[in-house]
TORPA-4810 file (N, C-alpha, C, O; in nm, 3 decimals):
<nodes>
NODE_1_-0.029_-0.014_0.672_-0.146_-0.094_0.688_-0.218_-0.094_0.553_-0.232_0.011_0.489_M
NODE_2_-0.262_-0.208_0.513_-0.337_-0.221_0.388_-0.482_-0.252_0.423_-0.509_-0.343_0.502_L
NODE_3_-0.573_-0.179_0.364_-0.714_-0.197_0.392_-0.786_-0.235_0.264_-0.772_-0.169_0.161_I
NODE_4_-0.862_-0.343_0.273_-0.942_-0.386_0.159_-1.085_-0.407_0.207_-1.116_-0.504_0.276_V
NODE_5_-1.168_-0.314_0.170_-1.311_-0.324_0.201_-1.387_-0.351_0.074_-1.329_-0.379_-0.031_G
NODE_6_-1.517_-0.340_0.083_-1.602_-0.366_-0.034_-1.569_-0.271_-0.149_-1.561_-0.313_-0.264_E
NODE_7_-1.550_-0.144_-0.117_-1.520_-0.043_-0.220_-1.387_-0.075_-0.289_-1.377_-0.067_-0.411_R
NODE_8_-1.285_-0.109_-0.210_-1.154_-0.141_-0.268_-1.160_-0.269_-0.351_-1.101_-0.277_-0.459_E
NODE_9_-1.232_-0.368_-0.302_-1.243_-0.494_-0.374_-1.310_-0.474_-0.510_-1.268_-0.533_-0.610_A
NODE_10_-1.413_-0.390_-0.515_-1.483_-0.365_-0.641_-1.393_-0.293_-0.741_-1.402_-0.317_-0.862_Q
NODE_11_-1.306_-0.204_-0.691_-1.219_-0.128_-0.782_-1.082_-0.193_-0.797_-0.994_-0.137_-0.864_S
NODE_12_-1.063_-0.311_-0.736_-0.936_-0.384_-0.741_-0.820_-0.297_-0.695_-0.715_-0.293_-0.758_E
NODE_13_-0.841_-0.227_-0.583_-0.739_-0.143_-0.525_-0.722_-0.175_-0.377_-0.801_-0.250_-0.319_Q
NODE_14_-0.617_-0.118_-0.319_-0.588_-0.136_-0.177_-0.568_0.002_-0.118_-0.494_0.083_-0.173_V
NODE_15_-0.634_0.031_-0.006_-0.612_0.158_0.063_-0.488_0.142_0.150_-0.476_0.046_0.226_A
NODE_16_-0.395_0.236_0.138_-0.267_0.229_0.209_-0.262_0.337_0.316_-0.289_0.454_0.290_V
NODE_17_-0.225_0.296_0.438_-0.203_0.391_0.547_-0.067_0.361_0.608_-0.030_0.245_0.627_R
NODE_18_0.006_0.467_0.638_0.140_0.454_0.695_0.132_0.437_0.846_0.028_0.460_0.907_L
NODE_19_0.244_0.395_0.906_0.249_0.381_1.052_0.225_0.513_1.121_0.178_0.515_1.235_R
NODE_20_0.255_0.622_1.055_0.234_0.755_1.112_0.086_0.793_1.114_0.049_0.894_1.173_T
NODE_21_0.004_0.713_1.049_-0.138_0.742_1.040_-0.176_0.814_0.912_-0.294_0.834_0.885_G
NODE_22_-0.076_0.852_0.834_-0.102_0.922_0.708_-0.174_0.829_0.611_-0.133_0.715_0.590_Q
NODE_23_-0.280_0.879_0.552_-0.357_0.803_0.454_-0.300_0.832_0.316_-0.311_0.944_0.266_D
NODE_24_-0.239_0.732_0.254_-0.179_0.747_0.122_-0.287_0.741_0.014_-0.270_0.794_-0.095_V
NODE_25_-0.396_0.676_0.045_-0.506_0.664_-0.050_-0.509_0.528_-0.116_-0.429_0.440_-0.085_G
NODE_26_-0.601_0.512_-0.207_-0.618_0.385_-0.277_-0.521_0.375_-0.393_-0.503_0.470_-0.470_A
NODE_27_-0.459_0.260_-0.405_-0.363_0.232_-0.512_-0.397_0.096_-0.572_-0.449_0.009_-0.502_K
NODE_28_-0.369_0.078_-0.700_-0.388_-0.054_-0.760_-0.296_-0.155_-0.691_-0.182_-0.124_-0.657_P
NODE_29_-0.346_-0.276_-0.671_-0.270_-0.379_-0.601_-0.131_-0.402_-0.662_-0.035_-0.411_-0.586_L
NODE_30_-0.116_-0.412_-0.795_0.019_-0.433_-0.850_0.116_-0.320_-0.812_0.235_-0.345_-0.789_P
NODE_31_0.067_-0.197_-0.804_0.152_-0.084_-0.766_0.196_-0.097_-0.620_0.312_-0.068_-0.588_E
NODE_32_0.107_-0.140_-0.533_0.141_-0.158_-0.392_0.243_-0.270_-0.377_0.339_-0.257_-0.300_V
NODE_33_0.224_-0.379_-0.449_0.319_-0.490_-0.444_0.457_-0.443_-0.490_0.557_-0.480_-0.429_I
NODE_34_0.462_-0.364_-0.596_0.590_-0.313_-0.646_0.656_-0.222_-0.543_0.777_-0.232_-0.521_Q
NODE_35_0.579_-0.133_-0.480_0.635_-0.042_-0.379_0.694_-0.120_-0.263_0.804_-0.089_-0.217_M
NODE_36_0.622_-0.221_-0.215_0.670_-0.302_-0.103_0.793_-0.381_-0.145_0.890_-0.389_-0.069_I
NODE_37_0.791_-0.438_-0.264_0.906_-0.516_-0.313_1.032_-0.431_-0.322_1.140_-0.478_-0.288_S
NODE_38_1.018_-0.306_-0.367_1.134_-0.216_-0.377_1.190_-0.184_-0.239_1.312_-0.179_-0.221_E
NODE_39_1.103_-0.163_-0.142_1.148_-0.135_-0.005_1.223_-0.255_0.052_1.325_-0.238_0.118_K
NODE_40_1.174_-0.374_0.025_1.240_-0.495_0.074_1.374_-0.514_0.004_1.474_-0.544_0.069_I
NODE_41_1.377_-0.496_-0.128_1.500_-0.518_-0.206_1.612_-0.423_-0.164_1.729_-0.461_-0.164_A
NODE_42_1.576_-0.300_-0.130_1.678_-0.203_-0.091_1.701_-0.200_0.060_1.783_-0.123_0.110_T
NODE_43_1.627_-0.286_0.130_1.636_-0.291_0.277_1.618_-0.153_0.338_1.686_-0.115_0.433_R
NODE_44_1.526_-0.080_0.282_1.499_0.056_0.325_1.440_0.057_0.465_1.349_-0.021_0.496_S
NODE_45_1.492_0.146_0.549_1.438_0.163_0.684_1.312_0.249_0.679_1.233_0.251_0.773_A
NODE_46_1.296_0.320_0.568_1.180_0.406_0.551_1.064_0.324_0.496_1.072_0.269_0.386_E
NODE_47_0.959_0.316_0.573_0.843_0.240_0.528_0.762_0.323_0.432_0.779_0.445_0.423_L
NODE_48_0.673_0.257_0.362_0.587_0.326_0.267_0.535_0.448_0.332_0.459_0.523_0.270_L
</nodes>
């Protein structure tokens, strides 16, 4: 789950939470896009 609130928008970051409920924390948007793209490219069953 990606969360973008006022705080994230101001810092140009995205808060990332896994399906397990684990909070990964705030990451820069380009880094999140790269992580997701790699998972898609490798057809990984393991989500972020």
